[in-house]
C-alpha positions in Angstrom: 48.1 217.1 55.0 45.7 215.2 57.2 42.6 216.8 58.7 44.0 216.6 62.2 47.2 218.4 61.1 45.3 221.0 59.2 43.0 221.7 62.2 46.1 222.0 64.4 47.8 224.4 62.0 44.8 226.8 61.7 44.3 226.7 65.4 48.0 227.7 66.1 47.9 230.4 63.4 44.6 231.8 64.7 45.8 232.1 68.3 49.2 233.4 67.3 48.0 236.0 64.9 45.0 237.0 67.0 47.3 238.1 69.8 50.0 239.5 67.6 47.7 242.0 65.9 46.8 243.3 69.4 50.4 243.4 70.5 50.4 247.3 70.7 47.5 247.2 73.2 49.1 244.4 75.2 52.3 246.5 75.3 50.3 249.5 76.4 49.0 247.5 79.4 52.5 247.0 80.7 53.6 250.5 80.1 54.9 251.7 83.5 56.8 254.8 82.4 54.0 257.1 83.6 53.8 258.9 80.3 50.7 259.4 78.1 49.9 255.9 76.8 48.9 255.2 73.2 45.6 253.6 74.4 44.3 255.5 77.4 41.7 254.0 79.7 42.6 250.5 78.5 41.7 247.5 80.6 43.0 243.9 80.3 39.4 242.7 79.9 39.0 244.9 76.8 42.2 243.6 75.2 41.4 240.0 76.0 37.9 240.3 74.5 39.3 242.0 71.4 42.1 239.3 71.0 39.6 236.5 71.7 37.3 237.8 69.0 40.2 238.1 66.6 41.1 234.4 67.2 37.4 233.4 66.7 37.3 235.5 63.5 40.4 233.9 62.1 39.2 230.4 62.8 35.9 231.3 61.1 37.7 232.6 58.1 39.8 229.5 57.8 36.7 227.3 58.1 34.9 229.4 55.4 37.9 229.1 53.0 38.2 225.4 53.6 34.5 224.9 53.0 34.3 226.9 49.8 37.6 226.2 48.2 38.8 223.0 49.7 42.3 224.1 50.6 42.7 221.1 52.9 42.0 218.6 50.1 45.2 218.0 48.1 43.3 216.4 45.2 41.3 219.6 44.6 42.8 221.8 41.9 43.3 225.4 43.1 44.1 227.8 40.2 45.4 231.3 40.8 42.0 233.0 40.4 40.6 230.9 43.3 43.4 232.2 45.5 42.6 235.8 44.5 38.9 235.2 45.1 39.7 233.6 48.5 41.6 236.7 49.5 38.9 239.2 48.4 36.1 237.2 50.1 38.1 236.8 53.3 38.8 240.5 53.3 35.1 241.4 53.0 34.0 238.8 55.6 36.7 240.1 57.9 35.4 243.6 57.7 31.8 242.3 58.4 33.0 240.5 61.4 34.7 243.6 62.7 31.6 245.7 62.2 29.6 242.9 64.0 31.9 243.2 67.0 31.4 247.0 67.1 27.6 246.4 67.2 28.0 243.9 70.0 30.1 246.5 71.9 27.6 249.3 71.5 24.3 247.4 72.0 25.3 244.6 74.4 28.2 246.3 76.3 30.7 243.7 75.2 34.1 244.7 76.4 36.2 246.3 73.6 39.0 248.7 72.9 37.2 252.0 72.3 39.9 254.4 71.2 40.5 256.5 68.1 43.9 255.0 67.3 42.4 251.5 67.6 39.7 252.3 65.1 42.2 253.6 62.6 44.2 250.3 62.9 41.2 248.1 62.1 41.4 248.4 58.2 45.0 247.4 58.3 44.4 244.5 60.6 41.5 243.3 58.4 43.9 243.3 55.5 46.6 241.5 57.5 44.2 238.8 58.8 42.9 238.2 55.2 46.4 237.9 53.8 47.5 235.5 56.6 44.4 233.3 56.2 44.8 233.0 52.4 48.5 232.5 52.4 48.3 229.9 55.2 45.5 228.0 53.3 47.4 228.0 50.1 50.7 226.9 51.7 48.9 224.0 53.4 47.4 223.1 50.0 50.9 223.1 48.4 52.2 220.9 51.2 49.4 218.4 50.8 50.0 218.4 47.0 53.6 217.6 47.5 52.9 214.8 50.0 50.3 213.3 47.6 52.8 213.4 44.7 55.5 211.8 46.9 53.1 209.0 47.8 52.0 208.5 44.2 55.6 208.4 43.0 56.5 205.9 45.6 53.6 203.7 44.6 54.4 204.0 41.0 58.1 203.1 41.6 57.1 200.1 43.7 54.6 198.9 41.0 57.2 199.5 38.3 59.8 197.5 40.2 57.3 194.7 40.7 56.4 194.6 37.0 60.1 194.6 36.0 60.8 191.8 38.5 58.0 189.7 37.2 59.1 190.3 33.6 62.6 189.1 34.5 61.2 186.1 36.3 59.2 185.1 33.2 62.5 184.7 31.2 63.5 181.6 33.1 65.2 179.0 30.9 62.8 176.1 30.0 65.8 174.1 28.8 66.5 173.1 32.4 63.2 171.2 32.6 63.6 169.6 29.1 67.2 168.4 30.0 66.0 167.1 33.3 63.2 165.1 31.7 65.6 163.6 29.2 67.9 162.6 32.1 64.9 161.1 33.9 63.9 159.1 30.9 67.3 157.4 30.8 67.2 156.7 34.6 63.8 155.1 34.4 65.3 152.5 32.0 68.6 152.1 33.7 68.0 152.5 37.5 64.4 152.9 38.6 65.4 153.5 42.3 67.7 156.3 41.3 64.9 157.6 39.1 62.6 158.0 42.1 65.2 160.0 44.0 65.8 162.1 40.9 62.0 162.8 40.7 62.0 163.8 44.3 64.8 166.3 43.9 63.3 167.6 40.6 60.0 168.2 42.4 61.9 170.2 45.1 63.4 172.5 42.5 60.2 173.0 40.6 58.2 173.6 43.8 60.7 176.2 44.9 60.6 178.0 41.6 56.9 178.2 41.8 56.4 179.0 45.5 59.1 181.6 45.7 58.1 183.4 42.4 56.2 186.2 44.2 58.8 186.6 47.0 61.3 189.4 46.9 64.0 187.9 49.2 64.5 184.5 50.7 66.9 183.2 53.4 70.2 181.7 52.3 69.1 178.5 54.1 66.0 178.2 51.8 68.1 179.1 48.8 70.7 176.5 49.6 68.1 173.8 50.1 66.9 174.4 46.5 70.4 174.8 45.2 71.5 171.4 46.6 68.5 169.7 45.0 69.5 171.4 41.7 73.1 170.3 42.2 71.9 166.7 42.6 70.2 166.9 39.3 73.3 168.3 37.6 75.6 165.7 39.1 73.3 162.9 37.9 73.4 164.4 34.5 77.2 165.0 34.3 78.2 162.3 36.7 81.9 162.5 37.7 82.6 165.4 35.3 80.9 168.0 37.5 82.0 168.8 41.1 80.8 171.3 43.7 82.8 172.8 46.6 80.3 174.2 49.1 81.7 176.3 52.0 78.6 178.1 53.4 78.9 179.5 56.9 75.9 178.2 59.0 76.0 181.5 60.9 75.0 183.3 57.6 72.0 181.1 56.7 69.5 183.7 57.9 70.9 186.3 55.5 68.7 187.1 52.5 69.0 187.3 48.8 66.7 187.1 45.7 65.3 183.7 45.1 67.0 181.4 42.5 70.2 183.5 42.5 72.5 180.5 43.1 70.7 178.3 40.6 71.1 181.1 38.0 74.9 181.2 38.6 75.1 177.4 38.4 73.1 177.4 35.1 75.3 180.1 33.7 78.6 178.3 34.6 77.3 175.0 33.1 76.1 176.7 30.0 79.3 178.5 29.2 82.0 175.9 30.3 83.0 172.6 28.8 82.2 169.7 31.1 83.7 166.4 30.0 85.8 163.5 31.2 88.8 165.4 29.6 87.9 168.6 31.4 85.8 168.2 34.5 84.4 171.3 36.1 84.4 172.3 39.7 82.2 175.1 41.0 83.2 176.8 44.3 80.3 178.3 46.3 81.7 180.1 49.3 80.4 182.7 51.8 82.7 185.5 52.9 82.7 188.4 55.4 84.7 191.5 54.5 84.7 195.3 54.8 82.2 195.5 51.9 79.7 193.3 53.8 78.7 189.6 53.7 78.7 188.0 50.3 78.4 184.7 48.5 81.0 183.9 45.9 80.7 181.4 43.0 83.9 180.8 41.0 85.3 178.3 38.6 88.2 177.7 36.3 87.5 179.0 32.8 87.2 176.3 30.2 85.0 177.8 27.5 82.9 175.5 25.3 84.2 174.9 21.8 80.8 175.9 20.4 79.2 178.8 22.3 75.8 178.0 23.9 72.8 179.7 22.5 70.6 179.4 25.6 67.9 181.9 26.5 68.4 181.7 30.3 67.8 184.5 32.7 71.5 185.3 32.5 73.8 187.4 34.6 72.5 190.7 33.1 68.9 189.9 34.3 70.2 188.6 37.7 72.0 192.0 38.1 68.8 193.9 37.3 66.8 191.8 39.7 69.4 192.3 42.4 69.3 196.1 42.0 65.5 196.2 41.9 65.1 194.1 45.1 68.0 195.0 47.2 69.5 198.3 45.9 72.9 196.5 45.5 74.4 195.0 42.4 76.3 191.8 41.8 80.0 191.8 41.0 81.3 189.9 38.0 85.1 189.5 37.4 87.0 187.5 34.9 90.7 186.8 34.5 92.5 184.7 32.0 91.7 181.4 33.8 89.0 182.2 36.4 85.5 183.4 36.4 83.9 184.8 39.6 80.5 186.2 40.6 79.9 187.8 44.0 76.3 188.2 45.4 75.7 190.6 48.3 73.8 189.0 51.2 71.3 191.1 53.1 71.3 190.8 56.9 68.0 189.7 58.3 66.0 192.3 60.3 
């Protein structure tokens, strides 16, 4: 609880309780039945001075407890014995304040309620005021503790998500770079002009991987720019044996998704499927709108490699974890006898 909210709380409580404990006297002022009142010879000035002094006393008791025990500081530990000590001290000081008001009434003619019934009520009112002050202080302390714990838990969850995200990012497959360098070596010898374009596209992919590493979400436009550069690299490597069918709605380019999601799906498809002159592979990358939201779908005909790949890429499992951490949504993977499909949810831009 902030200092401003705490001050507002004790002010409201002081004013409310200060007038409530003098409710019988206020009721007696409005007694128009003509009978014998509970508080004879009572004037509004007397009641207002008594209630005002009660409000002042409550505010002073709150300030004393805050100063001595630090109830308004949520990082201060308040054990049960401090609460008991707070109540006893408040009770004693409340009685002293009451006696001080009596002295002011007798020696300085300060207006006050001077009836026998009122004097009998004073001990009970001191007890009630002390109880209200202690309970209010402790409740405000518990509220502050809860708010502090919620903030700390939120910070811990955010940091934990960030560390998990960075750990997943660190698992990127280095084979992509090695394969690209091998392809580049062949191009330099066979076609220097084509090698220059290959270097340009490779630099786009590497720059994107480095620049977007710390970002949580990127636009589909930015992701597709990098994906198309990566597609160029793969098509140079596999030539006519690898094809891409891109159907991305321009109206959805401002939607967002985790960086390198599309590249991960392409890597996964290339790693697990045979790509040859006998069995060329076509990857379909399509955006769709449906009842479940806007998504990007990558699908291909299943043609498993004869020898399973042993790559250490980020993989669909890590992409799924990354998606959940960054968006709260998971990817959908489905497989039939002849088709493999992955659906990525797209987040609308704010």
